[in-house]
N, C-alpha and C positions, 0 to 999 in steps of 0.2 A: 265693111262692107262699100262696093266700089260703085260706083256711076262713072256718068261722062265725066264729069267736071270737080266731083269734089271724093273724098275718101270719110267714113264716119268709121268711129273706133267707138267702142263700147268694151267697159273690162268690169270686171264685177269680181271680186278678196271679199274672203270675210275677213271682220276685223278683227285681230288679233294683240296682246300685248306681251313682249320679252319677259319671260319671270327673271330673264337678268339683263337687268340695262347694258352691258359690255355688247349684245350682240346688236343694240341697234346701230343701225350704217350709219355711217361718217356722210357728212352734204360733202355734193362736192359741188355743190354751186349750179346744180342746175336743175332746179324744180320745179314743179310744178306753175309756179308761178312766171319764172322765167319763160317755158313752155307755152303756155296762156298769153303770154306779151308776144312773143315769134309769131302765134298763132293769126291773133287779133291784129299784127301788121301785117299779115300778106289775104287779109280775111277770112279767119279761121274764125273757130274758136273754140274753147274747152272750158269743162266743169268738170266738177265733182260735188258726191254729196255720200250721206253717212244717214244708212236707215235699219233697223232690227239688226247692227253688225256684220252690215253688208256694207262694203266702199264701194261705190262705184264711181268709173270714172267715163266721159262720154267728149269726144273732141269729131270735130267737121275740118279735114285737110283741104284746102281748093288743090286743083290736079293743076290747074292753070295760072299766069299772070295775072293779079287783076291790077287795070291802072286808076 
């Protein structure tokens, strides 16, 4: 969702567990913690939660530079 000065991102996924651990992705060191830190630095936010088998990500990304 776009606003004049911020973009809001909401993503929902079902929580699944790979039957075979070889299907697990390799870390790229670009995880959610790093993304959250970068967004906080520019005045945004990111949060995640799991509820009833559904994983949710919500982020607010400023579209203008805050000083």
